[in-house]
N, C-alpha and C positions, 0 to 999 in steps of 0.2 A: 503494500501499498505505500501510495506518497501519501505526505503526511495531511494535505486536504483532503484524502479522499477518508481522512475519519470527522468522524461527529461526538460532542460532547453531553454527558447526560453526568447527573450530580445530584449531589442531596444538601450542597452548604457546607461540608464537611469533609469530604472527599469529592472525584471526579474518573469519569470511567471515559474512554473512548474505544468510538463503537465503530470499525470499518465498513467499506460497501461490501466485502465480503460475507458482512453477517457475524464478524470473531471480533469478541472484545479484551483487546490487544495491550492494552495499559489501566489499571488501579490497584490504586495504595490504600491500604485497613490500618488504621478506623480512620486517617486523616490525610490530608493532600499529601505530608511531607514522613507518612510511614514509608514501611517498606512495599513495594509491589509482592503483591498475588500475581498477575500476571504481568509482567514482563513482553512478552512476544515483541513488543513495539521496539524494543532495543536487541532484539537478537531473533528468535523466533519463536516457532510452538512450543518447543522447550522449553523457553523460559516464563511457561504460563501464556495460558488465553483460554478463553470461552468461546467455541464455534458453533451459531444455533443458524443452519440456511439449507439449501433443498438440495439433494443432493446431487453431486457432477458439477454443480452452480458456481461459478468463482467470485463475482460480480454480482450487485442486483441491478435490480430495472431500472430503481429511483429510491429517494427517499426526500423525510421531510420533517418537520417539526410539526405536529399539532398545534394550529394557528399559534396564536404567540404563548409557547410554553417551551418544559425541557423535555416536552415524550417526542420521542424520536420512532417514525413510522419507517419500513424498512421494505420494500417491495419485492418479489421478481416473478416475474409473468414467463411463462411457458407455456409448450403445446399441451400439456398435461392440464396444467391450470395455472391460478394465481396462489399466490399465498405472501401475508404482510405479518412481520416480525414488530413489537411492540416494547422499545425498549424504555426504561424509566427508572431512576432509584426515588422512592417515598422522601419525606420528608421524616427523619432522624427519629428512631423511637429509644425499642428498647436496645436497639443495634443496627446497624447497617445492612438496607437490604438491596439487590439487583435483580429490578424485576426482569421475566419476557416473556410474554406473550403471543403464541403464532396463531393468527388468523386463518384462517381458508377463507379463500375470497370467491373461487368457481374452483370448477374442476376437483381431482384429487392429485395431491403433489406429494411424493416422499421425501421425509425430511431426515437429517442429521444429526444431532449434537454432541459433542466432545469437549470437556471441561477437564484443564489441566492448570491444577491447582499448583502455585510453586513460592511459596513465602520467603519475603527476604530475597527479593529482586532476583528469582529463578535459582535461588542458591538450595533452599531447603524443600525437601521432597519430601508431603507429609504422610499421613498414614488415614488410608480408610478403609470404611468398614459403613455398613448397609445397618440402620437400625430404627425402627417404628416407619418405614415407609420409607426411608428419605437416608439420604448420602451424607456419612458424616467425615471430616476429617479434620485431623488434627497432625500439629507441630509444636511442640516449643509452648510458646504465650496465643499462638492462635489456631483458633477452629471456626471450621465453616459448616454448614450445613445445606444441602439441594433437595429441595422438595419439588416433587412434579408427579402428574399421572401415568408417565410413558413406563415401564421397565426399562432401569438401568442397568449397563453389563460393566463390571470392571473389566479396566484393561492391566493385569498386573505385571505383564513386562516394561509397558510405557511409563506405567503409573498414573494410569489418568480413568474417566471413566465416560463410558460412550452410550449413543441409545440411537435406534434409527425408527419411524413412525411414519402415518402416514395421515395427512390431514385431508377433508374435505370441505367443500362449502358451508360456512356458519360456523364449521367448527373450532374450537377457541382453548388453547392447548397452554397451562400457566409457568412458567418454569422463576421459581425465587430461590437466590443464593444470600444466605443469610450466615455473616461474621462476629465474630465473639470472640472475647478474652476466654482460653481454654481452661482455666480454673472457675468459670460465670455457668452459671445453670444453664441447659436450651434453652434456647428464646422461646415465643411460643409462636406459633403458626404463622403468618403472614398472610390475608386472604387479597389473591391478583388484583382481582376485578374494584374489589373497594378502593386499596389502595392506588389503582388508574383515577379513579374517580376520585379520590379524595389531592391525588399529584396536580391532573389537570385543575381543579376548583384554586390549589392553593398557586400556582405558578399567573394565572388569568388574575386572582384576583389582587395581586401583587403589582403587578402591570397597570392596573386602571389607576396607578397611583402617577402614573409616567403625565406630567403636561405637556412634552412637546408636541407640536401639531404641524410643523415644517412639511415640506415635501418630503423627507429622506426617515417618514416615519418607521418606515421597514426597517429600515439598516440600523435606525435610532433604537428601536425595541430591542430587533433583535442581539445588541451590542449590551442594553441593558441587560437582560435577562443572562445573557454570559457573564459580565461585573457579578451580576447577583449570585451566580453559580460559582464563582469563585473568589467568594466570599466566606471565609471561614465563621458559622455563624455564631459557637459562642465568645471569641471577641469583638467582633467585627472588622477582625486584616484581612488582607487582602492577596490574595498571592498570583504571583505576577506570571504562573503559568504552572496548570496542572503535571506539566512534565520533565523530564531531567535527560541535558543530552542530545537533543533533537537540532543537528548541526547546523552551524552556519554558513559552511559551505560543505556541499558533497562532498563525503569523505575525508571531510578537514578534522581537525585540532578545536577548534572551536566551538566546543560543546560544553554546556553551564547544566547549572542545578536553579530553575528558577521555581521551584516550591516557598518562596517566602516572601517578607512582603518588604520593597523598598521603597526607602524616604523618599526620593527621587519621585515616585509616582502621587505623593502628597498633595502635591495645589491641583494638578491637574485632574484626580479621583475625585476629590472636592468639588471641582468646578464641574463634572460631569453627572455627578449626582445630584449638585441643585441645579444644573439647568435644566433635570429631568422633574426636578420637584420630588426628592428624596433627600428630605430633610433629617428622617432616620437613620439611615446609611450611613450619608455623609453626618450625622454627629457621628456613628458609633467607631465610622473610620476615625473623626478628630479625635475620639476619646483610647482609642488601642494605639494611635500616634504617641500620647501625651505621657501613657502609662512604658510604650516601648522606651522611649529616648528619654527618661526619668534618671538620673544619677550623676556622675561626674563629666561635665563635658568636654572633657579632652578625650573623652573614650565612647562619642557619640560612632554608633555603626553607618554603613552603609545599609544593610537589610538588618531585619528579625525575622526569629521564627513567627507563626500565626499566635502564640499566645505571647511573642514580646519577647521569646530567648535569644540570646545573642551568643552560644555557642552554635555556631555551627561549621565543624569542622570537614575536611574536603578530604575525599577517599575514592578507591577507584576499585567497584567491582571487576575485575578481570577476570572473572570467568562469563562477560556479555560481550558480545560481538560489535556490539555497538548498530544504532541505524544504518542500514546498509554499509556498514564496515567502518565506520566513521569511529574513532577511537580518539582518546580515551573516554569512557563513560564515567564519568564524575558523580558521585554523591556529597551532597554539600555543598556548601560555595567561598572560598580562601579570600572572594575579596569584602568577602564581609568586615576583615582584622583590615579593612585599605584605612588609609587616609583620605577624603574625601571633602572637600572646604567645604563645596557645594550645599552640602545637608542640612547648615546651620540657616542659611538663605532659604531652601525649601522648607523648612519647619516654624519660620516666620512669615514665611509668604502664608502655607495652608493655615495656619491660625488667625491671621490678618483678615483673610478671604472670610472665615469662618463667623468673625466680630461681623464684618460687613454685611455680610450675610443672616445675621440675627437665631442665631445658632444658639441654641440653649448656653448659657456661660457658663466657663468651668473656671473659678477662683483661683486654682493651683496653677493656669498656665503662664502666666505672666512674672510669677515669682521663675520659674521654670526658664523665660524667656529670658528674661536678665543673667541670671546666672551663666546660660548659654551665652547672650553679648559679651557680653566679659569676660568670656575666654575667645570671643572672635575679634576680638581689638586688638590681641595680642596676637593673633595666630592665622589672621588673615594674607597676611604679604608669604605664609609658604606654601612652597609647590605641592601639589597633592596628585594623587590617579586621576582624577578627573572623573566627571559624568558617565563616561564608559569603561570604569576601571580599568582600564590599560595595565597592563602585568612590565611593562617597561619601566623606566626613571620617571619618580615625581616631575612634575613640571609647573611652569606657573600657569594653568591656561587659562584663558579668555573667560570663560562659560564659569567658572569656578570663582572667577574673581567679580565677575557680575554677578552672582549669585551672594555675595559676600555685601554689594553694595545693597542687591535686595533686603538683607536681612538688618541693616540700618535703616535703611529706607522704609520698613515696616514696621518696627519700633518708633520711629517717630510719628508715621499714621496712626498708632497706637495711641502715643498722646494727644496727638493734636484734634484726632477724630474721636477716640472711644474712651477721654477723661485718664487714663493709662500715668502712671506719675514715673517719671525717668528723666534721665540727664539729655536731652533731648537736643541741648545746644552745640556739646558734645557727641552725639553721633550724629547731626549734621556736618561735623566740621572734617569728622568718619568717610561719609557717605561722599562728599566731595572728595577727600582725597583718594579715594578708592576709583570713584572715577576720571580723577583725571589720570591715573598711573592707567587705567585699562585701555583710555583712549590717546596716550602716547607710547605707552608700551605694546599694546596689543592690535592697533590698527595700522593698514598700510596704504600711506597715503599715493601710493602711486600705484597700484590697482584699486583702493578706492573698495578697502573691503578689511572687515575687524581678522583676527586671525587665528588658526587653533589653540596656540599658546604663545608666550614672548621669547620674539627671538626666530617663529615657524614663517615660513611661508606657506606652510598648508593650511586647510580649514576644517571646519568642524561645523555638522547640519545646526547643533543649539545654539550658532550666534543666530539661526533664523527667532530665537524665542527674544533676541532683543527690545521690539519696541511691544513685543507680551509683557515682557518683563513691565516698561513702564524705563529701563536704563535710558532709550532716545525714543523722541516722537517720533511713530510711523514717515513723518513728511520730513524725516532729517536724509541731505543726501548720503547720508553713510551708512543707512537701514537699506535703502535701494542700493545701492552699491556690492553690499554685504548678500541681498538676496539674487543677485543677479548671478555676484561670484560662486555660490553656493551651487545657485541653480546651472552653472556653466561647467566646475567641474566636480561636483558632488554626484552628478547625476547620471544617470544610465535610460535610456527611454522613457525619460521623464520622471521616473525610479529616485528617488536621495538617496546615495550611502552618507552612515552617518560622516564619514572620514576614508583617505585613503589609507588604508593599514596596511602598513608594513610592517617588519618586526623591529625598527628604531623606533617608530612610532608610540606601538605599543606592545613588544615586547612577543608577539604570537607571529607564526607562520605563518605565510597564506593570506586569503581575503575571504570577503564573507558577501552575501544577498544586501539587497539596498533596504533600508530600514524601513518600515512601513510608519512607525511614528511619524520620525524625521522628515516623510514625503507627505505628513497630513499637515505638519506644522510649515512645512513651503506653502500649501495652500493656504493657511492661515495667514501668514506673513504675507502672501502677495494679495489677499480681501483686506489688511488690513494697510496695505499702500496703494490702495483705489483700484486695483488691477480683480476686479472681481469675476470677471469671464476666463482670466485663465486659472482663479484658484479653483471655480464651479468644474470646468473642465479638466483638472486635474483631481478634484476630489469624486468623480465619476470614473476616472479610468478608476482608482482605489479603491471604489467599491466595487466594480466590475473583476477584479482579484481576488474577492472572497470568494470560499467554496461554493456548492450547493447547498448548505442549509445554512448559507451567510456567515460565517466563520474564519480570523485573521489569525494567520501565525504570526513571528514576529518581524520578519525578513522575506521579499521577493526575488527569487533568480529571474532577470529579467529576459534573460539569453535560454533560456531553459524551460522560463513561462510556469512557474512553481513554485510551489510556497516553502521556508527553510526556519529553519530555528524550532525553539518551543512553542505549544499550539495547544488552546488559543492562546493568546498575549493578551492580556487585561491593557497594557500600554495602548495597542492596535484600537482595542476596540474603546478604551475612553477617548481615542482622539476621531474616533469617529462621529460620537457624540457631539465632545465638544467642536470640531469643523463645521458640523451641521449645523450647531448653535451659533457661531461662529456668519454664515453664511447669510443665516437668518436675522443677523444684525445682532447678535448676541455675544458682542467678543470678550466681555469682562478684563479689557487691558486696565494696565497702569497707568497713569498721567505721568508721565517723564519729569521728575524732578531732579537730574542729576544736572542741568545747567549747561546742557550741550554746547550752549554758544561760548562756551569759555572753556573748554575741554580741547 
């Protein structure tokens, strides 16, 4: 399966990827960042999967989500008849369930199922037994049960369970896979049909809160559903993607674990949720952020676990071959320990946006900001690893310095507009100093563009955010010059790369695909500088890259016309919502207060 051949189902604790061949090839239980029990995505069937499809058929005829829900329908047509498989994960009750219902549409179709459970990313082969009319599986801390009305056949040699059965018009054959900690009692049986009704009702009810009514309603609604599915319900944290190690280049080494929450996503996520009217979700995300970053300001991380944990060690399960052979496969993310200057600005921007929007106040937020700002005043000149977490030497990245400016600017705004108490005059002097430093050392007057880092001739797509952040007004000629330079030097067939990757720039071999969020940023920037038709044309092209059920990965290979990177990617879907809002006239940009005429 190509990356775009998968669809997403989930229960706001974890998520599964279902291929066009009817195979669930990725699922981590009990939550997004747990070990995978289906890891065929990164190896093959031996690493665990659950196939449910007509005998002898490899790919489906078509598939869709049932309306505005996360209930997936996959259909196969054949000369013998038509059959449909309905896949979903109900809201979490006693334990997580994965439900699959086979529906006979017409004729008679021979079906097969093959369940291969492998815990710990395909490493642990469990013990299988039959009890009370259902299959029971156990290994160490993990236990699972499969209930279904068809006879199951154990394949002891392959350590899997299979079944063959026939479906006629009107038949409905339910399968329910349930996981639980092995030391707890077996959970109560789940009624598949009742769960289906409740799950459809849940998603439909949630989406009634969407207040976007523009021309891109279908794309926005699907993106919002995806973002909700990628939210860890117990804490409000948003996972960047439910997968790990899907490569940014076919067969390459840029393979990362994205099953965590990034601070860089904070403001964009908050904007998207508020654009669409989801203030409760925005507040939950803000509160997660405050809990996660509480502590010593020098120890601020780029990312955290879904419950705000800080330990994210990176290791390699060397028994997995990797997606299409891309090595290494990574579990955990060493970038969590990097110094990333821009996260301070992301936090300040997010919290000030929350105040501007009138979200429920948090009395502790300002005290935390004062501590963070006190540290930043002495640290903003330090080189860092940058927004893109490069694994080369630390540098004075222009975007990072601009976010330090953002931090000072938002603190001043809190004093001026929200009555907070702080040394605004000192922060104004700092804001002016940072602005002057960036414009003198991070701008190339000969090419009329800002650069990736001080002393560099390279570019960075994050520079497209300059007008959106309010560092310079959209009408400043340096903004238009930077937009044109990024479009000229970082675009491939209209899609934008983050930067020109090479080992000198980021410490890694090989290149990567175009970064889809950056391509949306280009559309935003074009709209801001008055080139709205170009922005709309680019936005339409980006929406056309989505797969058949409206999902986007992190990157796109314009030459091979395929998606790359972890999937589906929250950053890409946040960008869909925000760009749709921008094209509807809701930009929520900041007024430039950096005195550009004197810099």
